[in-house]
mmCIF file of the N, C-alpha and C atoms, coordinates in Angstrom:
data_MODEL
# 
_entry.id   MODEL 
# 
loop_
_atom_site.group_PDB 
_atom_site.id 
_atom_site.type_symbol 
_atom_site.label_atom_id 
_atom_site.label_alt_id 
_atom_site.label_comp_id 
_atom_site.label_asym_id 
_atom_site.label_entity_id 
_atom_site.label_seq_id 
_atom_site.pdbx_PDB_ins_code 
_atom_site.Cartn_x 
_atom_site.Cartn_y 
_atom_site.Cartn_z 
_atom_site.occupancy 
_atom_site.B_iso_or_equiv 
_atom_site.pdbx_formal_charge 
_atom_site.auth_seq_id 
_atom_site.auth_comp_id 
_atom_site.auth_asym_id 
_atom_site.auth_atom_id 
_atom_site.pdbx_PDB_model_num 
ATOM 1   N N  . MET A 1 1  ? 0.657   -1.131 0.102   1.00 0.00 ? 1  MET A N  1 
ATOM 2   C CA . MET A 1 1  ? -0.287  0.123  0.160   1.00 0.00 ? 1  MET A CA 1 
ATOM 3   C C  . MET A 1 1  ? 1.011   1.398  -0.224  1.00 0.00 ? 1  MET A C  1 
ATOM 4   N N  . SER A 1 2  ? 0.705   1.883  -0.839  1.00 0.00 ? 2  SER A N  1 
ATOM 5   C CA . SER A 1 2  ? 1.623   3.206  -0.895  1.00 0.00 ? 2  SER A CA 1 
ATOM 6   C C  . SER A 1 2  ? 0.803   4.462  0.140   1.00 0.00 ? 2  SER A C  1 
ATOM 7   N N  . SER A 1 3  ? 1.664   5.333  0.400   1.00 0.00 ? 3  SER A N  1 
ATOM 8   C CA . SER A 1 3  ? 1.071   6.437  1.399   1.00 0.00 ? 3  SER A CA 1 
ATOM 9   C C  . SER A 1 3  ? 1.302   7.865  0.931   1.00 0.00 ? 3  SER A C  1 
ATOM 10  N N  . ARG A 1 4  ? 0.545   8.647  1.289   1.00 0.00 ? 4  ARG A N  1 
ATOM 11  C CA . ARG A 1 4  ? 1.215   10.088 1.207   1.00 0.00 ? 4  ARG A CA 1 
ATOM 12  C C  . ARG A 1 4  ? 0.905   10.874 2.551   1.00 0.00 ? 4  ARG A C  1 
ATOM 13  N N  . ASN A 1 5  ? 1.780   12.134 3.063   1.00 0.00 ? 5  ASN A N  1 
ATOM 14  C CA . ASN A 1 5  ? 1.634   12.792 3.769   1.00 0.00 ? 5  ASN A CA 1 
ATOM 15  C C  . ASN A 1 5  ? 0.871   14.142 3.466   1.00 0.00 ? 5  ASN A C  1 
ATOM 16  N N  . ILE A 1 6  ? 0.007   14.248 4.365   1.00 0.00 ? 6  ILE A N  1 
ATOM 17  C CA . ILE A 1 6  ? -0.513  15.842 4.214   1.00 0.00 ? 6  ILE A CA 1 
ATOM 18  C C  . ILE A 1 6  ? -0.305  16.546 5.338   1.00 0.00 ? 6  ILE A C  1 
ATOM 19  N N  . ALA A 1 7  ? -0.634  17.643 5.334   1.00 0.00 ? 7  ALA A N  1 
ATOM 20  C CA . ALA A 1 7  ? -0.342  18.668 6.454   1.00 0.00 ? 7  ALA A CA 1 
ATOM 21  C C  . ALA A 1 7  ? -1.719  19.317 7.024   1.00 0.00 ? 7  ALA A C  1 
ATOM 22  N N  . VAL A 1 8  ? -1.638  19.424 7.926   1.00 0.00 ? 8  VAL A N  1 
ATOM 23  C CA . VAL A 1 8  ? -3.248  19.572 8.727   1.00 0.00 ? 8  VAL A CA 1 
ATOM 24  C C  . VAL A 1 8  ? -2.527  20.716 9.886   1.00 0.00 ? 8  VAL A C  1 
ATOM 25  N N  . ARG A 1 9  ? -3.522  21.585 10.110  1.00 0.00 ? 9  ARG A N  1 
ATOM 26  C CA . ARG A 1 9  ? -3.270  22.302 11.332  1.00 0.00 ? 9  ARG A CA 1 
ATOM 27  C C  . ARG A 1 9  ? -3.067  21.717 12.755  1.00 0.00 ? 9  ARG A C  1 
ATOM 28  N N  . LYS A 1 10 ? -2.229  22.140 13.575  1.00 0.00 ? 10 LYS A N  1 
ATOM 29  C CA . LYS A 1 10 ? -2.621  21.588 14.854  1.00 0.00 ? 10 LYS A CA 1 
ATOM 30  C C  . LYS A 1 10 ? -4.267  20.958 15.594  1.00 0.00 ? 10 LYS A C  1 
ATOM 31  N N  . ASP A 1 11 ? -5.063  22.273 15.156  1.00 0.00 ? 11 ASP A N  1 
ATOM 32  C CA . ASP A 1 11 ? -6.343  21.896 15.773  1.00 0.00 ? 11 ASP A CA 1 
ATOM 33  C C  . ASP A 1 11 ? -7.025  20.732 15.050  1.00 0.00 ? 11 ASP A C  1 
ATOM 34  N N  . VAL A 1 12 ? -6.901  20.615 13.948  1.00 0.00 ? 12 VAL A N  1 
ATOM 35  C CA . VAL A 1 12 ? -7.502  19.476 13.149  1.00 0.00 ? 12 VAL A CA 1 
ATOM 36  C C  . VAL A 1 12 ? -7.136  18.106 13.570  1.00 0.00 ? 12 VAL A C  1 
ATOM 37  N N  . TYR A 1 13 ? -5.640  18.334 13.291  1.00 0.00 ? 13 TYR A N  1 
ATOM 38  C CA . TYR A 1 13 ? -5.068  16.913 14.102  1.00 0.00 ? 13 TYR A CA 1 
ATOM 39  C C  . TYR A 1 13 ? -5.485  16.485 15.404  1.00 0.00 ? 13 TYR A C  1 
ATOM 40  N N  . GLN A 1 14 ? -5.558  17.630 16.297  1.00 0.00 ? 14 GLN A N  1 
ATOM 41  C CA . GLN A 1 14 ? -6.418  17.124 17.736  1.00 0.00 ? 14 GLN A CA 1 
ATOM 42  C C  . GLN A 1 14 ? -7.385  16.785 17.612  1.00 0.00 ? 14 GLN A C  1 
ATOM 43  N N  . ALA A 1 15 ? -8.482  17.293 16.426  1.00 0.00 ? 15 ALA A N  1 
ATOM 44  C CA . ALA A 1 15 ? -9.601  17.000 16.356  1.00 0.00 ? 15 ALA A CA 1 
ATOM 45  C C  . ALA A 1 15 ? -9.817  15.437 15.900  1.00 0.00 ? 15 ALA A C  1 
ATOM 46  N N  . LEU A 1 16 ? -9.070  15.378 15.049  1.00 0.00 ? 16 LEU A N  1 
ATOM 47  C CA . LEU A 1 16 ? -8.835  13.489 14.349  1.00 0.00 ? 16 LEU A CA 1 
ATOM 48  C C  . LEU A 1 16 ? -8.493  12.651 15.493  1.00 0.00 ? 16 LEU A C  1 
ATOM 49  N N  . ASP A 1 17 ? -7.654  12.973 16.055  1.00 0.00 ? 17 ASP A N  1 
ATOM 50  C CA . ASP A 1 17 ? -7.392  12.384 17.083  1.00 0.00 ? 17 ASP A CA 1 
ATOM 51  C C  . ASP A 1 17 ? -8.252  12.041 18.292  1.00 0.00 ? 17 ASP A C  1 
ATOM 52  N N  . ARG A 1 18 ? -8.893  12.879 18.557  1.00 0.00 ? 18 ARG A N  1 
ATOM 53  C CA . ARG A 1 18 ? -10.151 12.891 19.434  1.00 0.00 ? 18 ARG A CA 1 
ATOM 54  C C  . ARG A 1 18 ? -11.212 12.014 19.095  1.00 0.00 ? 18 ARG A C  1 
ATOM 55  N N  . LEU A 1 19 ? -11.319 11.829 17.619  1.00 0.00 ? 19 LEU A N  1 
ATOM 56  C CA . LEU A 1 19 ? -12.394 10.934 16.884  1.00 0.00 ? 19 LEU A CA 1 
ATOM 57  C C  . LEU A 1 19 ? -11.866 9.635  16.648  1.00 0.00 ? 19 LEU A C  1 
ATOM 58  N N  . LYS A 1 20 ? -10.329 9.377  16.825  1.00 0.00 ? 20 LYS A N  1 
ATOM 59  C CA . LYS A 1 20 ? -9.846  8.027  16.856  1.00 0.00 ? 20 LYS A CA 1 
ATOM 60  C C  . LYS A 1 20 ? -10.429 6.855  17.639  1.00 0.00 ? 20 LYS A C  1 
ATOM 61  N N  . ARG A 1 21 ? -10.860 5.624  17.647  1.00 0.00 ? 21 ARG A N  1 
ATOM 62  C CA . ARG A 1 21 ? -11.226 4.782  17.766  1.00 0.00 ? 21 ARG A CA 1 
ATOM 63  C C  . ARG A 1 21 ? -9.841  4.276  18.553  1.00 0.00 ? 21 ARG A C  1 
ATOM 64  N N  . PRO A 1 22 ? -9.730  3.275  19.681  1.00 0.00 ? 22 PRO A N  1 
ATOM 65  C CA . PRO A 1 22 ? -8.572  2.466  19.995  1.00 0.00 ? 22 PRO A CA 1 
ATOM 66  C C  . PRO A 1 22 ? -8.491  1.407  18.977  1.00 0.00 ? 22 PRO A C  1 
ATOM 67  N N  . GLY A 1 23 ? -6.865  1.526  18.645  1.00 0.00 ? 23 GLY A N  1 
ATOM 68  C CA . GLY A 1 23 ? -6.407  0.820  17.601  1.00 0.00 ? 23 GLY A CA 1 
ATOM 69  C C  . GLY A 1 23 ? -6.683  1.478  16.428  1.00 0.00 ? 23 GLY A C  1 
ATOM 70  N N  . GLU A 1 24 ? -7.423  2.520  16.097  1.00 0.00 ? 24 GLU A N  1 
ATOM 71  C CA . GLU A 1 24 ? -7.716  3.090  14.389  1.00 0.00 ? 24 GLU A CA 1 
ATOM 72  C C  . GLU A 1 24 ? -6.489  4.026  14.257  1.00 0.00 ? 24 GLU A C  1 
ATOM 73  N N  . SER A 1 25 ? -6.494  3.858  13.076  1.00 0.00 ? 25 SER A N  1 
ATOM 74  C CA . SER A 1 25 ? -5.245  4.559  12.300  1.00 0.00 ? 25 SER A CA 1 
ATOM 75  C C  . SER A 1 25 ? -6.053  5.871  11.799  1.00 0.00 ? 25 SER A C  1 
ATOM 76  N N  . PHE A 1 26 ? -5.163  6.936  11.858  1.00 0.00 ? 26 PHE A N  1 
ATOM 77  C CA . PHE A 1 26 ? -5.934  8.055  11.117  1.00 0.00 ? 26 PHE A CA 1 
ATOM 78  C C  . PHE A 1 26 ? -6.602  7.749  9.809   1.00 0.00 ? 26 PHE A C  1 
ATOM 79  N N  . THR A 1 27 ? -5.968  6.939  9.027   1.00 0.00 ? 27 THR A N  1 
ATOM 80  C CA . THR A 1 27 ? -6.416  6.714  7.578   1.00 0.00 ? 27 THR A CA 1 
ATOM 81  C C  . THR A 1 27 ? -7.900  6.080  7.925   1.00 0.00 ? 27 THR A C  1 
ATOM 82  N N  . ARG A 1 28 ? -7.948  4.976  8.678   1.00 0.00 ? 28 ARG A N  1 
ATOM 83  C CA . ARG A 1 28 ? -9.162  4.514  9.064   1.00 0.00 ? 28 ARG A CA 1 
ATOM 84  C C  . ARG A 1 28 ? -10.396 5.641  9.425   1.00 0.00 ? 28 ARG A C  1 
ATOM 85  N N  . VAL A 1 29 ? -9.944  6.822  10.532  1.00 0.00 ? 29 VAL A N  1 
ATOM 86  C CA . VAL A 1 29 ? -10.748 7.694  10.724  1.00 0.00 ? 29 VAL A CA 1 
ATOM 87  C C  . VAL A 1 29 ? -11.321 8.567  9.865   1.00 0.00 ? 29 VAL A C  1 
ATOM 88  N N  . LEU A 1 30 ? -9.967  8.958  8.899   1.00 0.00 ? 30 LEU A N  1 
ATOM 89  C CA . LEU A 1 30 ? -10.709 9.854  7.815   1.00 0.00 ? 30 LEU A CA 1 
ATOM 90  C C  . LEU A 1 30 ? -11.811 8.919  6.911   1.00 0.00 ? 30 LEU A C  1 
ATOM 91  N N  . LEU A 1 31 ? -11.285 7.781  6.556   1.00 0.00 ? 31 LEU A N  1 
ATOM 92  C CA . LEU A 1 31 ? -12.197 6.979  5.679   1.00 0.00 ? 31 LEU A CA 1 
ATOM 93  C C  . LEU A 1 31 ? -13.744 6.576  6.091   1.00 0.00 ? 31 LEU A C  1 
ATOM 94  N N  . ARG A 1 32 ? -13.790 6.577  7.732   1.00 0.00 ? 32 ARG A N  1 
ATOM 95  C CA . ARG A 1 32 ? -15.109 6.504  8.411   1.00 0.00 ? 32 ARG A CA 1 
ATOM 96  C C  . ARG A 1 32 ? -15.701 7.879  8.359   1.00 0.00 ? 32 ARG A C  1 
ATOM 97  N N  . LEU A 1 33 ? -15.083 9.012  8.346   1.00 0.00 ? 33 LEU A N  1 
ATOM 98  C CA . LEU A 1 33 ? -15.814 10.227 8.352   1.00 0.00 ? 33 LEU A CA 1 
ATOM 99  C C  . LEU A 1 33 ? -16.307 10.546 7.081   1.00 0.00 ? 33 LEU A C  1 
ATOM 100 N N  . LEU A 1 34 ? -15.597 10.089 5.965   1.00 0.00 ? 34 LEU A N  1 
ATOM 101 C CA . LEU A 1 34 ? -15.877 10.425 4.560   1.00 0.00 ? 34 LEU A CA 1 
ATOM 102 C C  . LEU A 1 34 ? -16.817 9.657  4.405   1.00 0.00 ? 34 LEU A C  1 
ATOM 103 N N  . GLN A 1 35 ? -17.146 8.169  4.445   1.00 0.00 ? 35 GLN A N  1 
ATOM 104 C CA . GLN A 1 35 ? -18.207 7.338  4.373   1.00 0.00 ? 35 GLN A CA 1 
ATOM 105 C C  . GLN A 1 35 ? -19.538 7.877  5.481   1.00 0.00 ? 35 GLN A C  1 
ATOM 106 N N  . GLN A 1 36 ? -19.266 8.562  6.263   1.00 0.00 ? 36 GLN A N  1 
ATOM 107 C CA . GLN A 1 36 ? -20.614 9.017  6.787   1.00 0.00 ? 36 GLN A CA 1 
ATOM 108 C C  . GLN A 1 36 ? -21.473 9.860  6.616   1.00 0.00 ? 36 GLN A C  1 
ATOM 109 N N  . ARG A 1 37 ? -20.832 10.956 5.299   1.00 0.00 ? 37 ARG A N  1 
ATOM 110 C CA . ARG A 1 37 ? -20.886 12.227 5.235   1.00 0.00 ? 37 ARG A CA 1 
ATOM 111 C C  . ARG A 1 37 ? -21.929 12.035 3.877   1.00 0.00 ? 37 ARG A C  1 
ATOM 112 N N  . GLY A 1 38 ? -23.238 12.847 3.810   1.00 0.00 ? 38 GLY A N  1 
ATOM 113 C CA . GLY A 1 38 ? -23.797 12.373 2.576   1.00 0.00 ? 38 GLY A CA 1 
ATOM 114 C C  . GLY A 1 38 ? -23.523 13.899 1.328   1.00 0.00 ? 38 GLY A C  1 
ATOM 115 N N  . PRO A 1 39 ? -24.511 13.601 0.347   1.00 0.00 ? 39 PRO A N  1 
ATOM 116 C CA . PRO A 1 39 ? -24.481 14.533 -0.486  1.00 0.00 ? 39 PRO A CA 1 
ATOM 117 C C  . PRO A 1 39 ? -24.922 15.990 -0.041  1.00 0.00 ? 39 PRO A C  1 
ATOM 118 N N  . LEU A 1 40 ? -23.731 17.011 -0.500  1.00 0.00 ? 40 LEU A N  1 
ATOM 119 C CA . LEU A 1 40 ? -24.075 18.181 0.051   1.00 0.00 ? 40 LEU A CA 1 
ATOM 120 C C  . LEU A 1 40 ? -25.192 18.913 -0.051  1.00 0.00 ? 40 LEU A C  1 
ATOM 121 N N  . ASP A 1 41 ? -26.001 18.431 -1.383  1.00 0.00 ? 41 ASP A N  1 
ATOM 122 C CA . ASP A 1 41 ? -27.175 19.329 -1.729  1.00 0.00 ? 41 ASP A CA 1 
ATOM 123 C C  . ASP A 1 41 ? -28.455 18.693 -0.673  1.00 0.00 ? 41 ASP A C  1 
ATOM 124 N N  . GLU A 1 42 ? -27.962 17.776 0.238   1.00 0.00 ? 42 GLU A N  1 
ATOM 125 C CA . GLU A 1 42 ? -29.055 17.314 1.148   1.00 0.00 ? 42 GLU A CA 1 
ATOM 126 C C  . GLU A 1 42 ? -29.098 17.981 2.320   1.00 0.00 ? 42 GLU A C  1 
ATOM 127 N N  . LEU A 1 43 ? -27.832 18.771 2.425   1.00 0.00 ? 43 LEU A N  1 
ATOM 128 C CA . LEU A 1 43 ? -27.767 19.369 3.709   1.00 0.00 ? 43 LEU A CA 1 
ATOM 129 C C  . LEU A 1 43 ? -28.170 20.786 3.215   1.00 0.00 ? 43 LEU A C  1 
ATOM 130 N N  . ALA A 1 44 ? -28.350 21.139 2.157   1.00 0.00 ? 44 ALA A N  1 
ATOM 131 C CA . ALA A 1 44 ? -28.365 22.809 1.954   1.00 0.00 ? 44 ALA A CA 1 
ATOM 132 C C  . ALA A 1 44 ? -29.461 23.378 2.581   1.00 0.00 ? 44 ALA A C  1 
ATOM 133 N N  . GLY A 1 45 ? -30.681 22.641 2.423   1.00 0.00 ? 45 GLY A N  1 
ATOM 134 C CA . GLY A 1 45 ? -31.757 23.406 3.099   1.00 0.00 ? 45 GLY A CA 1 
ATOM 135 C C  . GLY A 1 45 ? -31.748 23.790 4.780   1.00 0.00 ? 45 GLY A C  1 
ATOM 136 N N  . SER A 1 46 ? -30.718 22.933 5.338   1.00 0.00 ? 46 SER A N  1 
ATOM 137 C CA . SER A 1 46 ? -30.682 23.427 6.816   1.00 0.00 ? 46 SER A CA 1 
ATOM 138 C C  . SER A 1 46 ? -29.730 24.524 6.882   1.00 0.00 ? 46 SER A C  1 
ATOM 139 N N  . TRP A 1 47 ? -28.839 24.819 5.883   1.00 0.00 ? 47 TRP A N  1 
ATOM 140 C CA . TRP A 1 47 ? -28.053 26.233 5.873   1.00 0.00 ? 47 TRP A CA 1 
ATOM 141 C C  . TRP A 1 47 ? -28.773 27.552 5.593   1.00 0.00 ? 47 TRP A C  1 
ATOM 142 N N  . GLY A 1 48 ? -30.110 27.465 4.994   1.00 0.00 ? 48 GLY A N  1 
ATOM 143 C CA . GLY A 1 48 ? -30.695 28.597 4.439   1.00 0.00 ? 48 GLY A CA 1 
ATOM 144 C C  . GLY A 1 48 ? -30.282 29.125 3.059   1.00 0.00 ? 48 GLY A C  1 
ATOM 145 N N  . LEU A 1 49 ? -30.972 29.918 2.445   1.00 0.00 ? 49 LEU A N  1 
ATOM 146 C CA . LEU A 1 49 ? -30.913 30.414 1.106   1.00 0.00 ? 49 LEU A CA 1 
ATOM 147 C C  . LEU A 1 49 ? -29.532 30.699 0.832   1.00 0.00 ? 49 LEU A C  1 
ATOM 148 N N  . GLY A 1 50 ? -28.530 31.211 1.362   1.00 0.00 ? 50 GLY A N  1 
ATOM 149 C CA . GLY A 1 50 ? -27.628 31.603 1.116   1.00 0.00 ? 50 GLY A CA 1 
ATOM 150 C C  . GLY A 1 50 ? -26.395 30.550 1.038   1.00 0.00 ? 50 GLY A C  1 
ATOM 151 N N  . ALA A 1 51 ? -26.621 29.290 1.254   1.00 0.00 ? 51 ALA A N  1 
ATOM 152 C CA . ALA A 1 51 ? -25.733 28.173 1.317   1.00 0.00 ? 51 ALA A CA 1 
ATOM 153 C C  . ALA A 1 51 ? -26.451 27.491 -0.118  1.00 0.00 ? 51 ALA A C  1 
ATOM 154 N N  . THR A 1 52 ? -27.683 27.703 -0.226  1.00 0.00 ? 52 THR A N  1 
ATOM 155 C CA . THR A 1 52 ? -28.106 27.201 -1.338  1.00 0.00 ? 52 THR A CA 1 
ATOM 156 C C  . THR A 1 52 ? -27.743 27.863 -2.777  1.00 0.00 ? 52 THR A C  1 
ATOM 157 N N  . VAL A 1 53 ? -27.664 28.996 -2.527  1.00 0.00 ? 53 VAL A N  1 
ATOM 158 C CA . VAL A 1 53 ? -27.289 29.439 -4.011  1.00 0.00 ? 53 VAL A CA 1 
ATOM 159 C C  . VAL A 1 53 ? -25.506 29.258 -4.003  1.00 0.00 ? 53 VAL A C  1 
ATOM 160 N N  . ALA A 1 54 ? -24.728 29.134 -3.065  1.00 0.00 ? 54 ALA A N  1 
ATOM 161 C CA . ALA A 1 54 ? -23.424 28.888 -2.896  1.00 0.00 ? 54 ALA A CA 1 
ATOM 162 C C  . ALA A 1 54 ? -23.519 27.460 -3.479  1.00 0.00 ? 54 ALA A C  1 
ATOM 163 N N  . LEU A 1 55 ? -24.122 26.424 -3.117  1.00 0.00 ? 55 LEU A N  1 
ATOM 164 C CA . LEU A 1 55 ? -23.995 25.328 -3.612  1.00 0.00 ? 55 LEU A CA 1 
ATOM 165 C C  . LEU A 1 55 ? -24.166 24.686 -4.889  1.00 0.00 ? 55 LEU A C  1 
ATOM 166 N N  . ARG A 1 56 ? -25.262 26.029 -5.617  1.00 0.00 ? 56 ARG A N  1 
ATOM 167 C CA . ARG A 1 56 ? -25.446 25.913 -7.232  1.00 0.00 ? 56 ARG A CA 1 
ATOM 168 C C  . ARG A 1 56 ? -24.189 26.719 -7.808  1.00 0.00 ? 56 ARG A C  1 
ATOM 169 N N  . GLU A 1 57 ? -23.510 27.388 -7.419  1.00 0.00 ? 57 GLU A N  1 
ATOM 170 C CA . GLU A 1 57 ? -22.491 28.145 -7.798  1.00 0.00 ? 57 GLU A CA 1 
ATOM 171 C C  . GLU A 1 57 ? -21.068 26.931 -7.799  1.00 0.00 ? 57 GLU A C  1 
ATOM 172 N N  . TRP A 1 58 ? -21.042 26.073 -6.794  1.00 0.00 ? 58 TRP A N  1 
ATOM 173 C CA . TRP A 1 58 ? -20.006 25.335 -6.479  1.00 0.00 ? 58 TRP A CA 1 
ATOM 174 C C  . TRP A 1 58 ? -19.179 24.793 -7.844  1.00 0.00 ? 58 TRP A C  1 
ATOM 175 N N  . PRO A 1 59 ? -20.057 24.085 -8.657  1.00 0.00 ? 59 PRO A N  1 
ATOM 176 C CA . PRO A 1 59 ? -19.021 23.342 -9.928  1.00 0.00 ? 59 PRO A CA 1 
ATOM 177 C C  . PRO A 1 59 ? -18.487 24.728 -10.523 1.00 0.00 ? 59 PRO A C  1 
ATOM 178 N N  . THR A 1 60 ? -18.791 25.941 -11.007 1.00 0.00 ? 60 THR A N  1 
ATOM 179 C CA . THR A 1 60 ? -18.401 26.908 -11.490 1.00 0.00 ? 60 THR A CA 1 
ATOM 180 C C  . THR A 1 60 ? -16.900 27.109 -10.242 1.00 0.00 ? 60 THR A C  1 
ATOM 181 N N  . LEU A 1 61 ? -16.899 27.305 -9.041  1.00 0.00 ? 61 LEU A N  1 
ATOM 182 C CA . LEU A 1 61 ? -16.140 27.757 -8.458  1.00 0.00 ? 61 LEU A CA 1 
ATOM 183 C C  . LEU A 1 61 ? -14.986 26.769 -8.257  1.00 0.00 ? 61 LEU A C  1 
ATOM 184 N N  . ARG A 1 62 ? -15.387 25.483 -8.766  1.00 0.00 ? 62 ARG A N  1 
ATOM 185 C CA . ARG A 1 62 ? -14.372 24.488 -8.726  1.00 0.00 ? 62 ARG A CA 1 
ATOM 186 C C  . ARG A 1 62 ? -13.720 24.489 -9.880  1.00 0.00 ? 62 ARG A C  1 
ATOM 187 N N  . ARG A 1 63 ? -13.927 24.860 -10.979 1.00 0.00 ? 63 ARG A N  1 
ATOM 188 C CA . ARG A 1 63 ? -13.494 24.812 -12.424 1.00 0.00 ? 63 ARG A CA 1 
ATOM 189 C C  . ARG A 1 63 ? -12.608 26.142 -12.635 1.00 0.00 ? 63 ARG A C  1 
ATOM 190 N N  . GLY A 1 64 ? -12.786 27.002 -11.280 1.00 0.00 ? 64 GLY A N  1 
ATOM 191 C CA . GLY A 1 64 ? -11.725 28.179 -11.322 1.00 0.00 ? 64 GLY A CA 1 
ATOM 192 C C  . GLY A 1 64 ? -12.479 29.225 -11.862 1.00 0.00 ? 64 GLY A C  1 
ATOM 193 N N  . GLY A 1 65 ? -13.900 29.181 -12.303 1.00 0.00 ? 65 GLY A N  1 
ATOM 194 C CA . GLY A 1 65 ? -14.634 30.393 -12.804 1.00 0.00 ? 65 GLY A CA 1 
ATOM 195 C C  . GLY A 1 65 ? -14.931 31.460 -12.066 1.00 0.00 ? 65 GLY A C  1 
ATOM 196 N N  . GLY A 1 66 ? -14.357 31.837 -10.838 1.00 0.00 ? 66 GLY A N  1 
ATOM 197 C CA . GLY A 1 66 ? -14.605 32.964 -9.750  1.00 0.00 ? 66 GLY A CA 1 
ATOM 198 C C  . GLY A 1 66 ? -14.765 32.426 -8.518  1.00 0.00 ? 66 GLY A C  1 
ATOM 199 N N  . GLY A 1 67 ? -14.921 33.406 -7.690  1.00 0.00 ? 67 GLY A N  1 
ATOM 200 C CA . GLY A 1 67 ? -14.836 32.967 -6.394  1.00 0.00 ? 67 GLY A CA 1 
ATOM 201 C C  . GLY A 1 67 ? -13.394 33.323 -5.596  1.00 0.00 ? 67 GLY A C  1 
ATOM 202 N N  . ARG A 1 68 ? -13.421 33.208 -4.211  1.00 0.00 ? 68 ARG A N  1 
ATOM 203 C CA . ARG A 1 68 ? -12.108 33.265 -3.525  1.00 0.00 ? 68 ARG A CA 1 
ATOM 204 C C  . ARG A 1 68 ? -11.525 31.972 -3.415  1.00 0.00 ? 68 ARG A C  1 
ATOM 205 N N  . ARG A 1 69 ? -9.996  32.130 -3.334  1.00 0.00 ? 69 ARG A N  1 
ATOM 206 C CA . ARG A 1 69 ? -9.090  31.028 -3.189  1.00 0.00 ? 69 ARG A CA 1 
ATOM 207 C C  . ARG A 1 69 ? -8.208  31.302 -1.924  1.00 0.00 ? 69 ARG A C  1 
# 
C-alpha cells in the first residue's frame, strides 16, 4: 500500500485524534468520516438560502470560474 503525507493544522490533528477509536489509524478515521457524510445538496436546506445559492455555484467555483481561493 502506498502512502502520502498531508499537512493539517494542529487543531485539525487534535480533532482527528479525539475521534480516533482504540487501535484505529488516522487513515481509518478519515475513511469512516468520509463514508458518513451525505451529498452536500441534502444539507443545503438546513443552511438557508445563502448556502443553497453557494451550492448552485460550486461547480463553477471548482473549475476556477470565480470566487475566492
